[in-house]
MIMI-120635 format. One line per field, with one value per residue (C-alpha): residue number from 1; x, y, z negated; residue in three letters. Coordinates in nm, 2 decimals. Last residue first. Layout:
REM residues N
resi = NUM / ...
u = X / ...
v = Y / ...
w = Z / ...
resn = ala / ...
//
This chain:
REM residues 446
resi = 446 / 445 / 444 / 443 / 442 / 441 / 440 / 439 / 438 / 437 / 436 / 435 / 434 / 433 / 432 / 431 / 430 / 429 / 428 / 427 / 426 / 425 / 424 / 423 / 422 / 421 / 420 / 419 / 418 / 417 / 416 / 415 / 414 / 413 / 412 / 411 / 410 / 409 / 408 / 407 / 406 / 405 / 404 / 403 / 402 / 401 / 400 / 399 / 398 / 397 / 396 / 395 / 394 / 393 / 392 / 391 / 390 / 389 / 388 / 387 / 386 / 385 / 384 / 383 / 382 / 381 / 380 / 379 / 378 / 377 / 376 / 375 / 374 / 373 / 372 / 371 / 370 / 369 / 368 / 367 / 366 / 365 / 364 / 363 / 362 / 361 / 360 / 359 / 358 / 357 / 356 / 355 / 354 / 353 / 352 / 351 / 350 / 349 / 348 / 347 / 346 / 345 / 344 / 343 / 342 / 341 / 340 / 339 / 338 / 337 / 336 / 335 / 334 / 333 / 332 / 331 / 330 / 329 / 328 / 327 / 326 / 325 / 324 / 323 / 322 / 321 / 320 / 319 / 318 / 317 / 316 / 315 / 314 / 313 / 312 / 311 / 310 / 309 / 308 / 307 / 306 / 305 / 304 / 303 / 302 / 301 / 300 / 299 / 298 / 297 / 296 / 295 / 294 / 293 / 292 / 291 / 290 / 289 / 288 / 287 / 286 / 285 / 284 / 283 / 282 / 281 / 280 / 279 / 278 / 277 / 276 / 275 / 274 / 273 / 272 / 271 / 270 / 269 / 268 / 267 / 266 / 265 / 264 / 263 / 262 / 261 / 260 / 259 / 258 / 257 / 256 / 255 / 254 / 253 / 252 / 251 / 250 / 249 / 248 / 247 / 246 / 245 / 244 / 243 / 242 / 241 / 240 / 239 / 238 / 237 / 236 / 235 / 234 / 233 / 232 / 231 / 230 / 229 / 228 / 227 / 226 / 225 / 224 / 223 / 222 / 221 / 220 / 219 / 218 / 217 / 216 / 215 / 214 / 213 / 212 / 211 / 210 / 209 / 208 / 207 / 206 / 205 / 204 / 203 / 202 / 201 / 200 / 199 / 198 / 197 / 196 / 195 / 194 / 193 / 192 / 191 / 190 / 189 / 188 / 187 / 186 / 185 / 184 / 183 / 182 / 181 / 180 / 179 / 178 / 177 / 176 / 175 / 174 / 173 / 172 / 171 / 170 / 169 / 168 / 167 / 166 / 165 / 164 / 163 / 162 / 161 / 160 / 159 / 158 / 157 / 156 / 155 / 154 / 153 / 152 / 151 / 150 / 149 / 148 / 147 / 146 / 145 / 144 / 143 / 142 / 141 / 140 / 139 / 138 / 137 / 136 / 135 / 134 / 133 / 132 / 131 / 130 / 129 / 128 / 127 / 126 / 125 / 124 / 123 / 122 / 121 / 120 / 119 / 118 / 117 / 116 / 115 / 114 / 113 / 112 / 111 / 110 / 109 / 108 / 107 / 106 / 105 / 104 / 103 / 102 / 101 / 100 / 99 / 98 / 97 / 96 / 95 / 94 / 93 / 92 / 91 / 90 / 89 / 88 / 87 / 86 / 85 / 84 / 83 / 82 / 81 / 80 / 79 / 78 / 77 / 76 / 75 / 74 / 73 / 72 / 71 / 70 / 69 / 68 / 67 / 66 / 65 / 64 / 63 / 62 / 61 / 60 / 59 / 58 / 57 / 56 / 55 / 54 / 53 / 52 / 51 / 50 / 49 / 48 / 47 / 46 / 45 / 44 / 43 / 42 / 41 / 40 / 39 / 38 / 37 / 36 / 35 / 34 / 33 / 32 / 31 / 30 / 29 / 28 / 27 / 26 / 25 / 24 / 23 / 22 / 21 / 20 / 19 / 18 / 17 / 16 / 15 / 14 / 13 / 12 / 11 / 10 / 9 / 8 / 7 / 6 / 5 / 4 / 3 / 2 / 1
u = -18.21 / -18.48 / -18.83 / -19.11 / -19.48 / -19.74 / -19.54 / -19.69 / -19.37 / -19.25 / -19.23 / -18.92 / -18.80 / -18.46 / -18.27 / -18.54 / -18.49 / -18.72 / -18.49 / -18.44 / -18.33 / -18.60 / -18.66 / -18.98 / -19.18 / -19.49 / -19.34 / -19.60 / -19.73 / -19.94 / -20.11 / -20.05 / -20.23 / -19.92 / -19.78 / -19.47 / -19.25 / -18.88 / -18.74 / -18.37 / -18.27 / -17.91 / -17.86 / -18.21 / -18.36 / -18.71 / -19.00 / -19.34 / -19.61 / -19.94 / -19.93 / -20.27 / -20.26 / -19.93 / -19.79 / -19.82 / -19.47 / -19.40 / -19.11 / -19.13 / -19.45 / -19.41 / -19.48 / -19.22 / -18.98 / -19.01 / -19.26 / -19.21 / -19.51 / -19.61 / -19.91 / -20.22 / -20.43 / -20.80 / -20.90 / -20.64 / -20.50 / -20.20 / -19.88 / -19.65 / -19.27 / -19.14 / -18.82 / -18.62 / -18.29 / -18.11 / -18.39 / -18.61 / -18.96 / -19.23 / -19.59 / -19.93 / -20.29 / -20.30 / -20.60 / -20.77 / -20.44 / -20.30 / -19.94 / -19.71 / -19.93 / -19.74 / -19.66 / -19.42 / -19.31 / -18.99 / -18.73 / -18.95 / -19.06 / -19.40 / -19.46 / -19.81 / -19.96 / -20.33 / -20.55 / -20.92 / -21.19 / -21.24 / -21.04 / -20.67 / -20.42 / -20.07 / -19.80 / -19.43 / -19.20 / -18.89 / -18.54 / -18.35 / -18.16 / -18.42 / -18.69 / -18.97 / -19.27 / -19.63 / -19.94 / -20.32 / -20.46 / -20.83 / -20.97 / -20.68 / -20.79 / -20.81 / -20.56 / -20.49 / -20.15 / -20.30 / -20.39 / -20.32 / -19.95 / -19.88 / -19.63 / -19.40 / -19.60 / -19.39 / -19.30 / -18.96 / -18.82 / -18.98 / -19.33 / -19.47 / -19.83 / -19.95 / -20.32 / -20.64 / -20.78 / -20.91 / -20.59 / -20.35 / -20.00 / -19.72 / -19.39 / -19.14 / -18.85 / -18.49 / -18.36 / -18.62 / -18.83 / -19.13 / -19.48 / -19.79 / -20.15 / -20.25 / -20.62 / -20.76 / -20.45 / -20.45 / -20.31 / -19.94 / -19.64 / -19.76 / -19.46 / -19.38 / -19.13 / -18.99 / -18.64 / -18.51 / -18.72 / -19.06 / -19.19 / -19.57 / -19.80 / -20.18 / -20.51 / -20.68 / -20.41 / -20.15 / -19.83 / -19.49 / -19.16 / -18.86 / -18.57 / -18.20 / -18.27 / -18.03 / -18.10 / -18.48 / -18.65 / -18.98 / -19.31 / -19.65 / -19.97 / -19.99 / -20.36 / -20.47 / -20.13 / -20.03 / -20.01 / -19.63 / -19.32 / -18.94 / -18.61 / -18.73 / -18.47 / -18.52 / -18.16 / -17.99 / -18.27 / -18.30 / -18.66 / -18.88 / -19.25 / -19.58 / -19.94 / -20.29 / -20.38 / -20.50 / -20.24 / -19.94 / -19.64 / -19.28 / -18.98 / -18.65 / -18.31 / -17.95 / -17.83 / -17.72 / -17.96 / -18.27 / -18.51 / -18.89 / -19.15 / -19.51 / -19.82 / -19.71 / -19.96 / -19.88 / -19.58 / -19.34 / -19.13 / -18.81 / -18.70 / -18.35 / -18.16 / -18.46 / -18.30 / -18.23 / -18.41 / -18.13 / -18.02 / -18.05 / -18.35 / -18.45 / -18.79 / -19.05 / -19.31 / -19.67 / -19.75 / -20.02 / -19.87 / -19.56 / -19.34 / -19.04 / -18.69 / -18.44 / -18.09 / -17.90 / -17.63 / -17.59 / -17.48 / -17.63 / -17.58 / -17.48 / -17.41 / -17.21 / -17.27 / -16.98 / -16.67 / -16.51 / -16.25 / -15.88 / -15.57 / -15.21 / -15.28 / -15.59 / -15.80 / -16.17 / -16.33 / -16.57 / -16.80 / -16.88 / -17.09 / -17.12 / -17.42 / -17.43 / -17.62 / -17.31 / -16.95 / -16.68 / -16.71 / -16.56 / -16.55 / -16.60 / -16.53 / -16.67 / -16.62 / -16.24 / -16.15 / -15.88 / -15.69 / -15.83 / -15.70 / -15.77 / -15.98 / -15.92 / -16.08 / -16.41 / -16.49 / -16.58 / -16.55 / -16.76 / -17.03 / -16.79 / -16.67 / -16.52 / -16.34 / -16.26 / -16.02 / -16.07 / -15.79 / -15.61 / -15.87 / -15.97 / -16.32 / -16.65 / -16.61 / -16.66 / -16.98 / -17.03 / -17.07 / -17.01 / -17.04 / -17.05 / -16.97 / -17.03 / -17.37 / -17.46 / -17.47 / -17.56 / -17.43 / -17.47 / -17.26 / -17.42 / -17.09 / -17.24 / -16.99 / -17.05 / -17.05 / -17.14 / -17.03 / -16.73 / -16.48 / -16.21 / -16.25 / -16.16 / -16.52 / -16.57 / -16.92 / -16.78 / -16.57 / -16.87 / -17.08 / -16.81 / -16.78 / -17.15 / -17.17 / -16.87 / -17.02 / -17.36 / -17.19 / -16.97 / -17.28 / -17.46 / -17.15 / -17.08 / -17.45 / -17.46 / -17.14 / -17.29 / -17.62 / -17.44 / -17.50 / -17.84 / -17.96 / -17.84 / -17.98 / -18.32 / -18.31 / -18.22 / -18.50 / -18.76 / -18.65 / -18.67 / -19.02 / -19.18 / -19.54 / -19.43 / -19.35 / -19.66 / -19.87 / -19.71 / -19.74 / -20.11 / -20.16 / -19.99 / -20.21 / -20.52
v = -0.03 / -0.29 / -0.15 / -0.31 / -0.21 / -0.28 / -0.36 / -0.35 / -0.38 / -0.54 / -0.90 / -0.94 / -1.24 / -1.39 / -1.59 / -1.85 / -2.12 / -2.05 / -2.18 / -1.82 / -1.72 / -1.59 / -1.27 / -1.23 / -0.95 / -1.01 / -1.23 / -1.37 / -1.25 / -0.98 / -1.24 / -1.22 / -0.94 / -0.73 / -0.98 / -0.84 / -1.08 / -1.04 / -1.28 / -1.33 / -1.30 / -1.20 / -0.83 / -0.76 / -0.85 / -0.97 / -0.79 / -0.92 / -0.69 / -0.69 / -1.05 / -1.18 / -1.46 / -1.64 / -1.99 / -2.15 / -2.17 / -2.25 / -2.36 / -2.43 / -2.39 / -2.35 / -2.00 / -1.98 / -1.77 / -2.03 / -1.97 / -1.93 / -1.94 / -1.74 / -1.87 / -1.73 / -1.88 / -1.95 / -1.74 / -1.91 / -1.57 / -1.63 / -1.43 / -1.45 / -1.49 / -1.49 / -1.64 / -1.43 / -1.58 / -1.28 / -1.02 / -1.20 / -1.07 / -0.96 / -1.06 / -0.97 / -1.07 / -1.43 / -1.65 / -1.68 / -1.78 / -1.72 / -1.73 / -1.63 / -1.42 / -1.25 / -0.89 / -0.78 / -0.42 / -0.54 / -0.38 / -0.34 / -0.70 / -0.71 / -1.01 / -1.08 / -1.21 / -1.29 / -1.28 / -1.40 / -1.37 / -0.99 / -0.84 / -0.89 / -0.77 / -0.81 / -0.67 / -0.76 / -0.53 / -0.67 / -0.53 / -0.84 / -0.64 / -0.38 / -0.63 / -0.37 / -0.45 / -0.38 / -0.37 / -0.38 / -0.34 / -0.42 / -0.54 / -0.49 / -0.45 / -0.75 / -0.75 / -1.12 / -1.05 / -0.81 / -0.45 / -0.11 / -0.05 / 0.32 / 0.51 / 0.81 / 1.08 / 1.38 / 1.44 / 1.57 / 1.26 / 1.06 / 0.92 / 0.56 / 0.51 / 0.19 / 0.15 / 0.04 / 0.40 / 0.38 / 0.22 / 0.44 / 0.28 / 0.52 / 0.42 / 0.71 / 0.68 / 0.79 / 0.43 / 0.30 / 0.50 / 0.38 / 0.52 / 0.36 / 0.47 / 0.72 / 0.76 / 0.95 / 1.11 / 1.43 / 1.66 / 1.67 / 1.88 / 2.02 / 2.17 / 2.09 / 2.26 / 2.03 / 2.17 / 1.86 / 1.94 / 1.80 / 1.71 / 1.65 / 1.41 / 1.47 / 1.28 / 1.23 / 0.97 / 1.24 / 1.10 / 1.21 / 1.25 / 1.35 / 1.56 / 1.56 / 1.53 / 1.24 / 1.09 / 1.07 / 0.97 / 0.79 / 0.87 / 0.72 / 0.87 / 1.25 / 1.29 / 1.66 / 1.82 / 2.14 / 2.02 / 2.04 / 1.95 / 2.01 / 1.90 / 1.71 / 1.53 / 1.15 / 1.06 / 0.88 / 0.91 / 1.29 / 1.37 / 1.51 / 1.55 / 1.48 / 1.57 / 1.56 / 1.39 / 1.06 / 1.08 / 1.06 / 1.04 / 1.02 / 1.16 / 1.03 / 1.20 / 1.08 / 1.32 / 1.07 / 0.81 / 1.01 / 0.74 / 0.74 / 0.64 / 0.52 / 0.54 / 0.70 / 0.79 / 1.15 / 1.35 / 1.05 / 0.90 / 0.76 / 0.44 / 0.30 / -0.02 / -0.24 / -0.56 / -0.92 / -0.86 / -1.06 / -0.76 / -0.53 / -0.31 / 0.04 / 0.16 / 0.41 / 0.54 / 0.64 / 0.36 / 0.21 / 0.33 / 0.12 / 0.14 / -0.09 / -0.05 / -0.33 / -0.23 / -0.42 / -0.69 / -0.94 / -0.99 / -1.26 / -1.16 / -1.32 / -1.21 / -1.42 / -1.36 / -1.16 / -1.36 / -1.41 / -1.16 / -1.16 / -1.15 / -1.02 / -0.68 / -0.62 / -0.79 / -0.76 / -1.03 / -0.99 / -1.21 / -1.24 / -1.45 / -1.48 / -1.63 / -1.69 / -1.50 / -1.32 / -1.44 / -1.17 / -1.02 / -0.68 / -0.59 / -0.25 / -0.21 / 0.00 / 0.09 / 0.14 / 0.31 / 0.05 / -0.06 / -0.35 / -0.70 / -0.88 / -1.13 / -1.41 / -1.73 / -1.89 / -2.25 / -2.49 / -2.25 / -2.25 / -2.01 / -1.76 / -1.73 / -1.41 / -1.31 / -0.96 / -0.90 / -0.57 / -0.37 / -0.24 / -0.26 / -0.07 / -0.18 / -0.03 / -0.22 / 0.00 / -0.01 / -0.20 / -0.15 / -0.38 / -0.28 / -0.54 / -0.43 / -0.67 / -0.51 / -0.30 / -0.48 / -0.41 / -0.55 / -0.48 / -0.59 / -0.45 / -0.50 / -0.77 / -1.03 / -1.40 / -1.70 / -1.48 / -1.62 / -1.40 / -1.59 / -1.54 / -1.16 / -0.99 / -0.90 / -0.76 / -0.86 / -1.08 / -0.79 / -0.56 / -0.82 / -0.85 / -0.48 / -0.44 / -0.70 / -0.56 / -0.21 / -0.33 / -0.52 / -0.22 / 0.00 / -0.23 / -0.28 / 0.10 / 0.18 / -0.08 / 0.07 / 0.42 / 0.31 / 0.12 / 0.37 / 0.48 / 0.12 / 0.02 / 0.34 / 0.26 / -0.10 / 0.00 / 0.26 / 0.01 / -0.23 / 0.05 / 0.15 / -0.20 / -0.16 / -0.25 / -0.60 / -0.66 / -0.53 / -0.76 / -1.05 / -0.98 / -0.95 / -1.28 / -1.45 / -1.31
w = 2.48 / 2.39 / 2.33 / 2.14 / 2.10 / 1.84 / 1.53 / 1.18 / 0.97 / 0.65 / 0.78 / 1.00 / 1.21 / 1.31 / 1.57 / 1.63 / 1.89 / 2.18 / 2.46 / 2.57 / 2.22 / 2.00 / 1.80 / 1.61 / 1.45 / 1.24 / 0.97 / 0.73 / 0.39 / 0.55 / 0.76 / 1.14 / 1.33 / 1.39 / 1.65 / 1.82 / 2.02 / 2.12 / 2.37 / 2.47 / 2.83 / 2.77 / 2.86 / 2.98 / 2.64 / 2.73 / 2.56 / 2.45 / 2.31 / 2.13 / 2.02 / 1.89 / 1.64 / 1.70 / 1.64 / 1.98 / 2.15 / 2.52 / 2.74 / 3.11 / 3.32 / 3.69 / 3.84 / 4.12 / 3.92 / 3.64 / 3.37 / 3.00 / 2.77 / 2.46 / 2.27 / 2.10 / 1.83 / 1.78 / 2.08 / 2.31 / 2.42 / 2.65 / 2.65 / 2.95 / 2.99 / 3.34 / 3.47 / 3.72 / 3.60 / 3.47 / 3.52 / 3.26 / 3.32 / 3.08 / 3.03 / 2.86 / 2.91 / 3.03 / 2.93 / 3.28 / 3.43 / 3.78 / 3.88 / 4.17 / 4.40 / 4.68 / 4.78 / 5.05 / 5.04 / 5.21 / 4.99 / 4.68 / 4.67 / 4.49 / 4.27 / 4.16 / 3.83 / 3.82 / 3.52 / 3.51 / 3.24 / 3.26 / 3.55 / 3.50 / 3.76 / 3.63 / 3.85 / 3.89 / 4.08 / 4.24 / 4.29 / 4.16 / 3.91 / 3.84 / 3.76 / 3.73 / 3.50 / 3.56 / 3.34 / 3.33 / 3.68 / 3.70 / 4.04 / 4.28 / 4.64 / 4.87 / 5.16 / 5.13 / 4.98 / 4.72 / 4.77 / 4.61 / 4.60 / 4.68 / 4.89 / 4.90 / 4.71 / 4.63 / 4.26 / 4.34 / 4.18 / 4.45 / 4.40 / 4.41 / 4.31 / 4.15 / 4.22 / 4.04 / 4.07 / 3.71 / 3.58 / 3.75 / 3.73 / 3.80 / 3.96 / 3.99 / 4.23 / 4.16 / 4.20 / 3.94 / 3.70 / 3.50 / 3.42 / 3.26 / 3.19 / 3.46 / 3.46 / 3.76 / 3.91 / 4.12 / 3.85 / 3.97 / 3.86 / 3.53 / 3.35 / 2.98 / 2.76 / 2.49 / 2.47 / 2.65 / 2.95 / 3.02 / 3.37 / 3.38 / 3.56 / 3.50 / 3.50 / 3.16 / 3.07 / 3.07 / 3.22 / 3.12 / 3.30 / 3.09 / 3.19 / 3.28 / 3.66 / 3.71 / 3.37 / 3.43 / 3.10 / 3.09 / 2.94 / 2.85 / 2.70 / 2.66 / 2.62 / 2.63 / 2.68 / 2.50 / 2.14 / 2.15 / 1.96 / 1.98 / 1.82 / 1.51 / 1.30 / 1.33 / 1.23 / 1.52 / 1.78 / 1.73 / 1.79 / 2.07 / 2.00 / 2.18 / 2.08 / 2.20 / 1.86 / 1.99 / 2.27 / 2.03 / 2.26 / 2.12 / 2.32 / 2.17 / 2.20 / 2.18 / 2.45 / 2.71 / 2.57 / 2.66 / 2.55 / 2.60 / 2.34 / 2.35 / 2.12 / 1.80 / 1.52 / 1.42 / 1.29 / 1.33 / 1.05 / 1.19 / 1.01 / 0.97 / 1.01 / 0.94 / 0.83 / 0.92 / 1.26 / 1.43 / 1.65 / 1.35 / 1.38 / 1.47 / 1.35 / 1.47 / 1.23 / 1.18 / 0.93 / 1.15 / 1.48 / 1.44 / 1.74 / 1.73 / 1.86 / 1.92 / 2.03 / 2.29 / 2.28 / 1.99 / 1.64 / 1.41 / 1.04 / 0.72 / 0.36 / 0.11 / -0.26 / -0.40 / -0.50 / -0.84 / -0.93 / -0.85 / -1.06 / -1.02 / -1.17 / -0.95 / -0.69 / -0.60 / -0.39 / -0.09 / 0.12 / 0.49 / 0.73 / 1.11 / 1.29 / 1.66 / 1.93 / 2.06 / 2.02 / 2.06 / 1.72 / 1.61 / 1.25 / 1.09 / 0.72 / 0.44 / 0.07 / 0.05 / -0.28 / -0.33 / -0.02 / 0.19 / 0.20 / 0.53 / 0.72 / 0.47 / 0.60 / 0.52 / 0.60 / 0.88 / 1.16 / 1.48 / 1.35 / 1.22 / 0.86 / 0.71 / 0.39 / 0.28 / -0.01 / -0.19 / -0.35 / -0.66 / -0.93 / -1.24 / -1.34 / -1.22 / -0.89 / -0.58 / -0.38 / -0.05 / 0.33 / 0.62 / 0.99 / 1.26 / 1.62 / 1.91 / 1.99 / 1.70 / 1.36 / 1.00 / 0.67 / 0.30 / 0.00 / -0.32 / -0.51 / -0.73 / -0.87 / -0.85 / -1.09 / -1.39 / -1.73 / -1.76 / -1.97 / -1.70 / -1.74 / -1.41 / -1.32 / -1.67 / -1.78 / -2.06 / -2.19 / -2.19 / -2.37 / -2.64 / -2.66 / -2.71 / -2.98 / -3.17 / -3.14 / -3.28 / -3.56 / -3.65 / -3.66 / -3.91 / -4.13 / -4.14 / -4.21 / -4.50 / -4.65 / -4.64 / -4.79 / -5.08 / -5.36 / -5.23 / -5.20 / -5.55 / -5.71 / -5.56 / -5.67 / -6.03 / -6.04 / -5.94 / -6.21 / -6.48 / -6.36 / -6.43 / -6.32 / -5.97 / -6.08 / -6.29 / -6.00 / -5.75 / -6.00 / -6.03 / -5.66 / -5.60 / -5.86 / -5.69
resn = glu / ile / tyr / val / lys / phe / pro / val / val / arg / ile / tyr / ser / gly / ile / leu / thr / leu / asp / ser / arg / tyr / his / phe / leu / lys / ala / lys / glu / asp / asp / leu / phe / pro / asp / ala / val / val / val / asn / gly / asn / phe / pro / asn / ile / arg / ile / asp / thr / pro / lys / ile / phe / glu / ser / leu / ser / his / leu / arg / asn / gly / ser / ser / ser / leu / gln / met / ile / glu / ser / asn / val / lys / asn / asp / arg / val / ile / trp / ile / thr / glu / asp / leu / pro / asn / val / asp / phe / leu / tyr / met / leu / ser / asp / ser / tyr / ile / glu / ser / ile / asn / ala / ser / glu / ile / glu / tyr / lys / tyr / leu / thr / gly / his / gly / gln / pro / ser / asp / leu / ile / tyr / leu / asn / arg / gln / gln / lys / asp / ile / arg / phe / leu / lys / leu / ser / ala / phe / pro / ser / asn / asp / glu / thr / ile / ser / ile / ser / asp / ile / leu / ser / ser / leu / asn / asn / tyr / ile / phe / ile / lys / asn / ala / lys / lys / asp / leu / ile / tyr / leu / lys / asn / glu / phe / leu / asp / ile / gln / ala / pro / gln / asp / phe / lys / asp / asn / val / leu / thr / ala / thr / gly / glu / lys / asp / ile / ser / tyr / leu / gly / gly / thr / ser / asp / val / leu / trp / phe / gln / gly / ala / gln / pro / asp / tyr / ile / ala / asp / phe / pro / lys / arg / ile / gly / phe / ser / glu / ala / val / pro / ile / gly / asn / asp / ala / arg / leu / ile / glu / tyr / tyr / ser / phe / ala / pro / ser / thr / val / leu / leu / leu / gly / asp / asp / asn / ala / phe / ala / ile / asn / glu / pro / ser / phe / ser / thr / leu / ile / arg / phe / arg / asn / ser / ser / leu / asp / tyr / asn / phe / arg / ser / ile / glu / trp / phe / tyr / pro / asp / val / val / trp / ile / thr / gly / pro / gly / pro / val / ile / ser / val / pro / lys / thr / ser / asp / ser / glu / ile / gly / asp / gly / val / ala / lys / leu / tyr / tyr / ser / val / glu / glu / asn / tyr / ala / ser / ile / ile / asp / gln / tyr / ser / thr / thr / asn / glu / ala / leu / thr / gly / leu / leu / ser / tyr / gly / ser / glu / asp / his / gln / lys / arg / phe / leu / lys / ile / gly / ser / tyr / asn / glu / ser / pro / glu / ile / trp / tyr / leu / asn / ile / leu / ser / asp / gln / ser / ile / ile / arg / leu / asp / leu / asp / ile / thr / ser / asn / ser / asn / arg / pro / asp / phe / ile / asn / asp / arg / asp / arg / asn / ser / cys / thr / leu / leu / leu / ile / ser / gly / thr / phe / ile / ile / leu / leu / asn / lys / leu / asn / ala / val / ile / phe / asn / ile / trp / ile / leu / asn / leu / his / pro / arg / asn / tyr / phe / arg / lys / ser / arg / met / thr / tyr / lys / met
//
């Protein structure tokens, strides 16, 4: 109450109110000048301290958004220009066998990219930048690293309806191609840079540019276009319809039915101008020439028993062998079919095996075993003896061996969302890299 009474007594004095009003009006201009000057001084001070060439700059690094991608032995670096006047960019590099960074070169101003060539695969290389100008140089950017290597890793993600191409070490998704429908399989026409994508659930296939995803052709004309392969000699794709047909498809997307005698073709591959087609219902692998004429079929094991439930085959194109997984419920058997002699032999049997791939460099075999609680990948010798293994997966959906160096890529989309789902290992199972923001179901290495 005392405060209220004083307040009333104060505001009941008109002459004091008028004095304050006159004072504020008379000095408003000066107050505005002081306030504006303070703001400008503060801004200029901050700008000076943010200047990359200012020795008082409190930042320990500069940010030029340095990014890095690799393709085989080529490493491409990209960055943005500094906002300050500068005369050049110093590029530093450290390779795996070097103790420190060395100057790779000084690049002219306005340069925002650089291509480096590395001779050592499978080992980390790191880079950072510095800006230079008027006899001084800035602090460095934060180092970026990458592991280069041969081959391009592609991943089919039917959950997000996309196909992704990754750096060799999976450090980044180089780019994503959005597909029209959920993709099942892809085939590469490398001579023209094209991809054929099958979407059997939607009776659809499309042909896209592999470098930018631009559509070239599409069709709803086949009931269940499932798997495909490109024939470079004929300059066309071969595609199997899982309801029973074999089609040739030209690069404009036009399909021609060449054989409708299959029961349930589920996989197709090409080797030495011969088509190998796995028919899951017939439990046979048919061999056709590139004129779609039947040459032979693989239908029995070494003891003349018919296959029970064919799941998958892989062709070792260097050693000229075909590996076949026959996997009736509760029992998986892996066979080797020698293409030259047509001889077939059992090399491994395992009730938990459901996926595999072959290393053409040493004929070792990588299998995936479902242990119910967790799954493991295991390396076998060419004779079927156990070598390396790793048990940290839930349910891998694909395993692929890099044909250029024998590395292993594993896709496991069922791991927790906070964990990596795509892995790249050396042949001794040391990890090269992993990636989390993808739901990978199939892997291709080109």
